[in-house]
C-alpha positions in Angstrom: -14.1 -37.1 45.6 -10.6 -38.3 46.9 -8.4 -36.2 48.8 -5.3 -35.8 46.0 -3.7 -33.2 49.1 -3.3 -34.4 52.4 -0.2 -36.4 53.2 1.3 -36.0 49.9 3.7 -32.9 50.8 6.2 -31.7 48.0 9.3 -33.0 50.1 13.0 -33.9 48.9 12.2 -36.8 48.0 9.8 -36.2 45.4 10.8 -32.7 44.2 14.2 -31.4 43.4 14.2 -27.8 41.7 15.3 -27.8 37.7 18.7 -27.2 36.6 20.9 -27.7 33.5 23.8 -27.9 36.2 23.2 -31.6 36.6 23.1 -32.7 33.0 27.1 -32.4 33.2 27.1 -34.6 36.6 25.4 -37.0 34.8 27.2 -37.1 32.2 30.4 -37.5 33.8 29.2 -40.7 36.4 27.7 -42.3 33.5 30.5 -41.7 29.9 33.7 -40.0 32.4 36.1 -41.2 29.5 33.7 -39.5 26.5 34.9 -36.9 24.9 34.0 -33.4 25.4 35.6 -31.0 24.2 37.8 -30.2 21.4 39.8 -26.8 21.2 43.5 -27.2 19.5 45.4 -29.5 20.9 43.1 -29.8 23.9 40.4 -33.1 23.8 39.0 -33.1 27.4 36.8 -35.9 28.4 33.7 -35.4 30.6 35.4 -36.6 33.8 38.1 -33.4 33.1 35.4 -31.4 32.3 33.2 -32.3 35.2 36.2 -31.4 37.9 37.5 -28.5 36.0 34.2 -27.0 36.7 33.8 -27.6 40.0 37.0 -26.6 40.5 36.0 -23.0 39.3 33.2 -23.5 41.0 34.9 -23.8 44.7 37.7 -21.4 44.0 35.3 -18.8 43.3 33.7 -19.4 46.3 36.8 -19.7 48.4 37.3 -16.0 46.8 34.1 -14.6 48.2 31.6 -15.6 45.5 28.3 -16.4 46.6 24.6 -16.5 45.6 23.6 -13.3 43.1 27.1 -12.4 42.9 27.2 -11.9 39.1 30.3 -13.1 37.8 30.9 -11.7 34.0 32.5 -13.4 30.7 34.5 -11.4 28.2 35.3 -14.2 26.0 35.3 -16.3 22.6 33.9 -19.6 21.8 36.9 -21.9 24.4 36.8 -24.3 26.8 37.0 -21.6 29.8 33.5 -19.9 28.1 31.5 -23.4 28.6 32.8 -24.0 32.3 32.0 -20.7 33.0 28.2 -22.0 32.3 28.8 -24.7 34.9 31.0 -23.6 37.2 29.8 -19.8 37.7 26.4 -21.5 38.9 27.7 -24.6 40.6 28.8 -21.5 43.0 25.6 -19.9 42.8 26.2 -17.1 41.6 25.2 -15.7 38.1 26.7 -15.5 34.7 27.1 -12.4 32.6 28.5 -13.3 29.2 29.3 -9.5 27.3 29.0 -9.5 23.8 33.0 -9.5 22.5 32.4 -6.8 19.5 30.8 -3.9 22.0 32.6 -1.1 22.7 34.3 -0.2 25.5 31.8 2.6 27.4 29.0 -0.1 27.1 30.5 -2.9 28.7 31.7 -0.2 31.3 27.5 0.5 31.6 26.6 -3.7 31.8 29.4 -4.5 34.7 27.8 -1.5 36.4 24.8 -2.4 35.9 24.9 -6.4 36.9 27.7 -5.3 39.9 30.1 -7.9 38.2 31.9 -9.1 41.1 34.6 -10.8 39.1 35.1 -10.7 35.2 37.1 -13.8 33.6 38.9 -12.5 30.3 40.2 -13.7 27.3 43.4 -11.9 25.9 42.2 -10.8 23.1 39.4 -8.7 24.6 41.6 -6.8 27.3 42.7 -4.0 25.2 38.7 -2.9 25.5 38.1 -4.3 28.7 41.4 -2.2 30.4 38.9 0.4 29.1 35.9 -0.4 30.0 37.3 -0.8 33.5 38.4 3.0 33.7 34.4 4.6 32.7 33.2 2.1 35.2 32.7 2.0 39.0 32.7 -1.5 39.5 36.2 -3.0 40.5 35.9 -7.1 39.2 38.4 -9.1 40.0 40.2 -10.4 37.0 40.7 -13.7 35.5 42.4 -14.0 32.9 42.9 -16.7 30.2 45.4 -17.4 28.3 44.2 -19.2 25.2 47.4 -20.6 23.0 44.9 -20.4 20.1 44.5 -16.5 20.8 46.0 -14.3 18.3 49.3 -14.0 17.5 49.4 -10.0 18.7 47.8 -10.2 22.1 49.5 -13.0 23.4 51.2 -11.2 26.0 48.5 -8.5 27.1 48.0 -8.6 30.9 45.8 -6.4 33.2 47.4 -8.0 36.3 45.0 -9.9 36.9 44.9 -13.4 38.4 45.4 -16.3 35.8 42.7 -18.7 35.0 45.2 -21.9 35.7 45.9 -20.7 38.7 42.6 -19.6 40.2 41.3 -23.5 39.6 44.5 -25.0 41.2 43.0 -23.3 44.0 39.6 -25.3 43.7 38.7 -28.4 45.0 36.9 -31.2 42.2 35.8 -32.7 45.1 33.7 -29.8 46.1 30.0 -30.3 47.1 28.4 -27.3 45.1 25.0 -25.9 46.0 22.4 -26.8 44.4 20.0 -24.0 43.6 17.9 -23.1 46.6 14.7 -22.7 43.6 14.2 -23.3 40.4 13.2 -19.7 39.8 16.8 -18.7 41.0 18.8 -16.4 38.6 21.3 -18.7 36.4 22.5 -16.2 33.6 22.2 -12.3 32.9 22.4 -11.6 28.9 21.9 -8.3 27.5 19.8 -6.9 24.4 22.3 -5.6 21.4 20.8 -2.0 23.1 20.1 -0.5 19.7 17.1 2.0 21.3 18.9 2.9 24.2 20.6 1.2 27.2 20.6 -2.5 26.3 18.6 -4.1 29.3 19.5 -6.9 31.3 17.3 -10.5 30.6 17.6 -12.7 33.8 17.0 -16.3 33.4 16.3 -19.2 36.1 17.4 -22.6 36.3 13.7 -24.1 35.5 14.2 -22.5 32.0 17.6 -23.2 31.3 16.8 -26.9 31.8 14.0 -26.7 29.9 15.1 -25.0 27.0 18.1 -27.3 26.5 15.9 -30.6 26.4 13.7 -28.5 24.0 16.6 -28.3 22.0 17.6 -31.8 21.9 14.3 -32.7 20.3 13.5 -29.8 17.9 17.2 -30.9 16.5 16.9 -33.9 16.9 20.1 -34.9 18.8 20.7 -38.6 19.2 23.3 -39.5 22.2 27.1 -38.1 21.7 26.4 -35.6 18.9 29.5 -33.2 17.9 28.7 -30.1 18.1 30.9 -27.2 16.0 30.4 -24.1 18.1 29.3 -21.3 15.3 27.2 -19.4 17.3 28.7 -17.3 20.4 27.8 -18.8 23.8 27.6 -14.8 24.9 24.0 -15.0 22.5 21.6 -16.1 25.0 24.1 -18.6 26.4 24.7 -20.0 23.1 20.9 -20.6 22.6 21.4 -22.6 25.5 23.4 -25.1 23.5 26.2 -25.5 26.6 23.8 -27.3 28.1 22.1 -29.1 25.9 25.2 -30.9 24.0 26.1 -32.1 27.6 22.4 -33.8 28.2 23.3 -35.8 25.4 27.3 -36.2 26.5 28.3 -34.7 23.3 31.4 -33.3 22.4 31.8 -29.7 22.1 34.0 -28.5 19.2 35.0 -25.2 20.0 35.9 -22.2 17.6 37.2 -18.8 18.2 36.0 -17.1 15.1 33.5 -18.0 12.4 35.9 -18.7 9.4 34.4 -20.7 6.3 38.2 -22.9 5.6 38.3 -23.4 9.6 34.6 -24.8 9.9 34.8 -27.3 7.0 38.2 -28.4 8.6 36.9 -29.7 12.2 33.5 -30.2 10.4 36.2 -33.0 8.4 38.1 -33.9 10.6 35.7 -34.2 14.5 32.9 -35.3 12.2 30.5 -32.7 13.3 26.7 -33.7 13.5 25.0 -30.2 14.4 25.2 -26.8 14.3 23.4 -23.7 15.1 23.9 -19.4 13.3 22.1 -17.1 11.5 22.3 -17.4 8.0 25.5 -15.5 7.5 26.4 -18.7 8.6 25.6 -20.6 5.6 26.5 -18.1 3.1 30.2 -18.0 4.5 30.3 -22.3 4.4 28.9 -21.7 0.8 31.1 -19.0 0.0 34.4 -20.9 0.8 36.7 -22.2 -1.8 36.3 -25.6 -2.7 39.7 -26.2 -2.1 39.7 -25.9 1.7 36.6 -27.7 1.5 36.6 -31.0 3.3 33.9 -33.7 2.5 31.4 -34.3 5.5 31.1 -37.8 6.9 27.2 -37.7 6.9 24.8 -35.2 7.1 25.1 -31.8 9.5 21.8 -30.6 11.2 22.4 -26.8 10.8 19.5 -25.2 13.3 19.6 -21.2 11.6 17.3 -18.6 12.8 16.9 -14.9 11.8 16.0 -14.4 8.6 14.2 -17.3 6.2 17.1 -18.2 4.5 16.5 -18.1 0.7 15.4 -20.8 -2.0 19.1 -21.0 -3.8 20.7 -21.2 -0.5 18.6 -23.7 0.6 19.5 -25.5 -2.2 22.5 -25.3 -2.0 23.0 -26.1 1.6 21.3 -29.4 1.1 23.4 -29.9 -2.0 26.3 -29.7 0.5 25.3 -32.1 2.8 23.6 -30.0 5.6 19.9 -30.6 6.4 18.6 -26.9 7.8 16.3 -26.2 10.6 14.5 -23.0 11.0 13.9 -21.6 14.7 12.9 -18.1 16.1 13.4 -17.0 19.2 14.2 -14.0 20.9 16.8 -13.3 24.2 14.0 -13.1 26.5 13.2 -16.2 25.4 16.3 -18.0 25.9 17.2 -18.3 22.7 14.7 -20.1 20.3 11.4 -21.2 21.4 9.4 -21.7 18.2 10.2 -24.6 15.5 9.6 -24.7 11.9 8.3 -28.9 12.3 8.9 -29.8 8.9 6.4 -32.3 7.8 8.1 -35.2 5.5 4.9 -35.1 2.8 6.5 -31.4 2.3 9.3 -33.1 0.9 7.6 -34.0 -2.2 6.7 -30.3 -3.1 8.2 -28.2 -5.6 11.8 -26.6 -4.3 10.0 -23.1 -4.8 7.0 -24.3 -2.2 9.5 -26.0 0.0 11.6 -22.8 0.7 7.9 -21.0 1.2 7.0 -23.8 3.6 10.8 -23.1 5.2 9.8 -19.3 5.3 7.9 -19.3 8.3 8.9 -19.3 11.6 6.5 -22.4 12.9 5.3 -23.3 16.1 5.9 -23.3 19.9 8.9 -25.6 20.8 7.5 -28.2 23.5 9.0 -26.1 26.2 6.9 -23.3 25.5 3.0 -23.6 26.8 1.6 -20.5 24.8 1.9 -18.8 21.2 0.0 -16.8 19.4 -0.5 -13.5 17.2 -2.6 -10.9 18.9 -3.9 -7.6 19.0 -1.9 -5.7 21.0 -4.6 -3.4 21.4 -7.3 -6.0 22.3 -5.5 -8.9 23.2 -7.3 -11.2 21.0 -5.9 -13.6 18.2 -6.0 -12.2 14.7 -7.4 -15.1 12.0 -5.5 -17.6 11.0 -6.1 -16.8 7.5 -2.2 -15.9 6.3 -2.5 -12.3 5.9 -4.1 -10.7 9.1 -1.3 -8.9 11.1 -0.4 -8.9 14.4 1.8 -9.3 17.4 4.0 -12.9 18.5 3.3 -13.4 22.0 4.3 -15.6 24.3 3.9 -17.1 27.6 5.8 -19.7 29.6 8.4 -21.7 31.7 11.2 -20.7 29.3 9.8 -16.4 29.2 12.4 -14.5 31.1 12.1 -13.5 35.0 12.4 -9.9 33.8 14.8 -7.5 33.1 16.9 -6.4 35.9 16.4 -3.3 38.0 13.6 -2.1 35.0 10.4 -3.1 36.7 8.6 -0.8 33.9 9.8 -2.3 31.2 9.3 -5.6 32.7 5.7 -5.1 33.5 5.5 -3.7 29.5 6.6 -6.8 28.7 4.6 -8.8 30.1 1.3 -7.0 30.0 -2.0 -8.7 29.3 -0.1 -12.2 30.5 1.5 -12.6 27.8 5.3 -11.4 26.9 5.2 -9.2 24.0 7.9 -10.3 21.2 7.5 -6.8 19.4 7.5 -9.0 16.1 4.7 -8.6 14.0 3.3 -11.4 12.0 0.7 -13.9 10.5 -1.1 -17.0 11.5 -1.8 -19.3 9.2 -4.5 -21.9 8.4 -2.3 -24.2 10.4 -1.4 -22.9 13.0 2.2 -21.7 11.7 3.0 -18.5 12.5 5.1 -16.4 9.7 7.0 -12.9 10.8 6.3 -9.4 8.9 9.0 -7.9 10.6 9.6 -5.9 13.5 7.1 -3.6 14.9 9.8 -1.0 14.4 10.8 -2.0 10.9 7.7 -1.7 9.3 7.3 0.5 6.5 3.9 2.9 6.7 4.0 4.2 3.4 0.5 6.4 2.3 -1.5 4.6 5.1 -0.4 1.0 3.8 1.6 -1.7 6.2 4.4 -2.4 4.1 6.8 -5.4 5.3 10.4 -5.3 4.9 10.3 -9.0 4.8 8.0 -9.5 1.8 10.3 -6.9 -0.4 13.4 -8.4 1.1 12.1 -11.9 0.3 11.6 -10.2 -3.5 14.5 -8.9 -3.9 16.6 -12.5 -2.8 15.3 -13.9 -5.8 17.6 -12.0 -7.8 20.5 -14.4 -9.0 22.9 -11.4 -8.0 21.7 -10.6 -4.7 23.7 -12.0 -1.5 22.7 -9.6 1.1 19.2 -7.4 1.2 17.8 -5.3 3.5 14.7 -2.6 3.6 13.9 -0.1 5.5 11.8 3.2 5.3 13.3 6.4 4.0 11.1 9.5 4.8 9.0 11.1 2.0 7.2 14.1 1.3 4.4 12.9 -0.2 4.2 9.0 1.3 5.3 9.5 4.3 8.1 6.7 4.0 8.9 4.2 0.6 11.2 1.2 0.9 14.9 2.0 0.6 16.3 -1.2 0.0 20.6 -1.9 0.7 22.0 -4.7 -1.4 25.5 -7.0 -0.8 25.9 -8.5 -4.3 27.3 -12.3 -4.8 30.8 -11.7 -5.6 31.4 -11.5 -9.0 28.2 -10.6 -9.5 26.6 -7.1 -11.5 23.3 -5.2 -11.1 21.9 -1.7 -11.4 19.5 -0.1 -8.9 17.2 0.3 -12.2 17.2 -3.5 -12.7 16.6 -4.2 -8.9 13.7 -2.0 -9.1 11.8 -3.7 -12.4 12.5 -6.9 -10.8 10.9 -5.9 -8.0 7.7 -4.8 -10.2 7.3 -7.9 -11.1 6.8 -9.8 -7.9 5.5 -7.0 -5.8 2.5 -4.2 -5.6 3.9 -0.9 -6.6 3.6 0.3 -3.5 5.5 -1.8 -2.2 8.4 -1.7 -4.6 11.6 -0.1 -3.9 12.2 3.7 -4.6 16.2 4.0 -3.2 18.6 1.0 -3.8 21.8 1.5 -2.4 24.5 -0.6 -2.9 27.2 -1.5 0.4 28.0 -4.0 2.5 25.3 -4.0 5.5 26.2 -3.8 9.3 25.7 -7.1 11.3 25.9 -7.8 14.5 28.6 -10.3 16.0 25.4 -12.6 15.6 25.1 -11.5 11.7 22.1 -10.5 12.4 21.6 -7.0 10.1 21.4 -3.5 11.9 18.5 -2.0 10.5 19.1 1.0 12.9 21.7 1.8 11.6 20.4 1.5 8.1 17.2 3.8 8.9 20.2 6.4 10.1 21.9 6.0 6.8 18.3 6.3 4.8 17.4 9.4 6.9 20.7 11.0 5.5 20.3 9.9 1.4 
């Protein structure tokens, strides 16, 4: 037997920590004059983007920021947010991007829990940060971003902090920024939504960020120099790692402060957008834009969507409008998307309803994810691949988080049995594709029978008047729980509760049919996800 160990040590010449930070160095070296960032009048090439990021890193170090320090960012999708994704970890620090729609009390909790040493803030969010700073113990250095595209009403806002451009001027683009000592070093900190208590701090490492970014390149079909429209918030799972993904291919980051239909169509037409990501609500916003405000697309746009599977009518409308849809699934704990609906070319020949049913499945693991299965959480054994037996989706691999910051108990529970427990319930089809049926907390148990809220929603989405629907459990004295549907109708459309209930009866077993229908605008998160915990509370009050 040959000895493959002696004299074959891991040394600097043959092993370096994986990190997405080197994507920027390579892009700036190979394509220094290639357009990197577009934002209003700003059109910045890769050489300039790289230099600004390194200046930011050096300026932070000069002000005492170093390895293990947390730098928070309360920013929309603007160039400075992109620069923080490189400059902060180039200083050895950890970037904590904060959801810009959070209330002051939650922001205060995050600043304290993450021990923020610095916070970078846009003018629009200075009022909520001002209030948060009165409620927390942390006293971070405030760096203020003056984006000319910020709303006029906030242009004079200030917290008396350091101007971002002033900070950058303190830095040297020639700074020899330190590589991570280990690829296991933390790179970012992302907080969960906190819908069932205090938000948990999810810690990402350099290795996972590198691998997920490469996985995105492959799954999104991203060739050299893609043009990416920032419709997904960069504060959400670090924009699913696309700040690093796009740069790996020396692409163009087209920034967008707010998701508005006319602005998206204008930028897609003017900049030749090739890729974008978002929740189904972004699709709906695109399709609902008045025809007069739409622009002709220069080519097909790849739209990577996560969340609820797009209804058949929406898929057809997106295709007609010039979009190719790629359905993915993931969680904050796995850096964003880690499962993809790998589309088979021969599926294109199938009828539209069958294609929609295939697209509704979440799919198979990313190349960057080593393990994906649907398992019985009690026995930790895989469920049969029969498309009907439900179990919990579990994952393992290099794009699973380090764990929850300062919460060993929650980390241990999430990793019990050697797998990451997602809390999502699903079935596994004979071809191995996974399909979500519900969150474990969203399953409806009526008369001892499990009802998938997603199955009921899918049935109601087929009604031509329904734009958005969410189904939750409503307490019932006889059955324990029964389905309650909250519905948003399409503009100009009409339907009654009785009509929708009758419609559902034609497509579902009787016990699965909603007993109540409520017409209302559905509460959504900043990333377009429906807040079912709010609806469950409303259903109880009903």
